[in-house]
TORKOL-4160 file (C-alpha; in steps of 0.2 Angstrom, whole numbers, padded with zeros to 4 digits, m for minus):
68
<pt num="1" X="m0079" Y="0000" Z="0049"/>
<pt num="2" X="m0072" Y="m0007" Z="0033"/>
<pt num="3" X="m0059" Y="m0020" Z="0031"/>
<pt num="4" X="m0045" Y="m0017" Z="0018"/>
<pt num="5" X="m0032" Y="m0029" Z="0012"/>
<pt num="6" X="m0015" Y="m0021" Z="0007"/>
<pt num="7" X="m0003" Y="m0031" Z="m0004"/>
<pt num="8" X="0014" Y="m0022" Z="m0002"/>
<pt num="9" X="0026" Y="m0025" Z="m0016"/>
<pt num="10" X="0044" Y="m0025" Z="m0010"/>
<pt num="11" X="0059" Y="m0026" Z="m0022"/>
<pt num="12" X="0068" Y="m0039" Z="m0010"/>
<pt num="13" X="0054" Y="m0052" Z="m0011"/>
<pt num="14" X="0045" Y="m0062" Z="m0025"/>
<pt num="15" X="0028" Y="m0061" Z="m0016"/>
<pt num="16" X="0020" Y="m0046" Z="m0008"/>
<pt num="17" X="0018" Y="m0043" Z="0010"/>
<pt num="18" X="0000" Y="m0044" Z="0017"/>
<pt num="19" X="m0008" Y="m0032" Z="0029"/>
<pt num="20" X="m0026" Y="m0032" Z="0035"/>
<pt num="21" X="m0032" Y="m0014" Z="0039"/>
<pt num="22" X="m0049" Y="m0009" Z="0047"/>
<pt num="23" X="m0053" Y="0010" Z="0044"/>
<pt num="24" X="m0069" Y="0020" Z="0043"/>
<pt num="25" X="m0067" Y="0026" Z="0025"/>
<pt num="26" X="m0057" Y="0023" Z="0009"/>
<pt num="27" X="m0049" Y="0040" Z="0011"/>
<pt num="28" X="m0042" Y="0034" Z="0028"/>
<pt num="29" X="m0036" Y="0017" Z="0019"/>
<pt num="30" X="m0027" Y="0028" Z="0006"/>
<pt num="31" X="m0018" Y="0038" Z="0019"/>
<pt num="32" X="m0012" Y="0022" Z="0028"/>
<pt num="33" X="m0007" Y="0014" Z="0011"/>
<pt num="34" X="0003" Y="0029" Z="0007"/>
<pt num="35" X="0012" Y="0028" Z="0024"/>
<pt num="36" X="0016" Y="0010" Z="0021"/>
<pt num="37" X="0023" Y="0014" Z="0003"/>
<pt num="38" X="0034" Y="0027" Z="0010"/>
<pt num="39" X="0040" Y="0018" Z="0026"/>
<pt num="40" X="0053" Y="0008" Z="0016"/>
<pt num="41" X="0064" Y="0012" Z="0002"/>
<pt num="42" X="0061" Y="m0006" Z="m0004"/>
<pt num="43" X="0042" Y="m0004" Z="m0006"/>
<pt num="44" X="0038" Y="m0001" Z="m0024"/>
<pt num="45" X="0018" Y="m0002" Z="m0024"/>
<pt num="46" X="0003" Y="m0005" Z="m0013"/>
<pt num="47" X="m0012" Y="m0013" Z="m0020"/>
<pt num="48" X="m0028" Y="m0010" Z="m0009"/>
<pt num="49" X="m0043" Y="m0022" Z="m0010"/>
<pt num="50" X="m0059" Y="m0022" Z="m0001"/>
<pt num="51" X="m0065" Y="m0039" Z="m0001"/>
<pt num="52" X="m0062" Y="m0046" Z="m0019"/>
<pt num="53" X="m0062" Y="m0028" Z="m0027"/>
<pt num="54" X="m0046" Y="m0019" Z="m0031"/>
<pt num="55" X="m0050" Y="m0001" Z="m0024"/>
<pt num="56" X="m0034" Y="0007" Z="m0029"/>
<pt num="57" X="m0015" Y="0005" Z="m0032"/>
<pt num="58" X="m0001" Y="0016" Z="m0026"/>
<pt num="59" X="0016" Y="0015" Z="m0035"/>
<pt num="60" X="0032" Y="0024" Z="m0034"/>
<pt num="61" X="0042" Y="0027" Z="m0050"/>
<pt num="62" X="0061" Y="0031" Z="m0053"/>
<pt num="63" X="0065" Y="0047" Z="m0044"/>
<pt num="64" X="0049" Y="0048" Z="m0033"/>
<pt num="65" X="0058" Y="0046" Z="m0017"/>
<pt num="66" X="0065" Y="0061" Z="m0009"/>
<pt num="67" X="0081" Y="0061" Z="0002"/>
<pt num="68" X="0078" Y="0069" Z="0019"/>
C-alpha cells in the first residue's frame, strides 16, 4: 500500500486543498486524482506526490469540461 498526497488547485482559493490517499498502485492514484479533478468545476489541477516526489500532475484547460 502506497500513500499519495494530492494537492488540489481550486480557482476559489489561494492555497491548494490537501488530500492523503492510500492506494495499491500509481494507476489507482491517477484514477482517484482524475475523479477529484472532475468533481468540481472549480478544480483546475491536481498535483500528486508520493513522499517528496512529484509523480504526476493533472490539469484542465479552457474547454476541457463537458456539460452534461
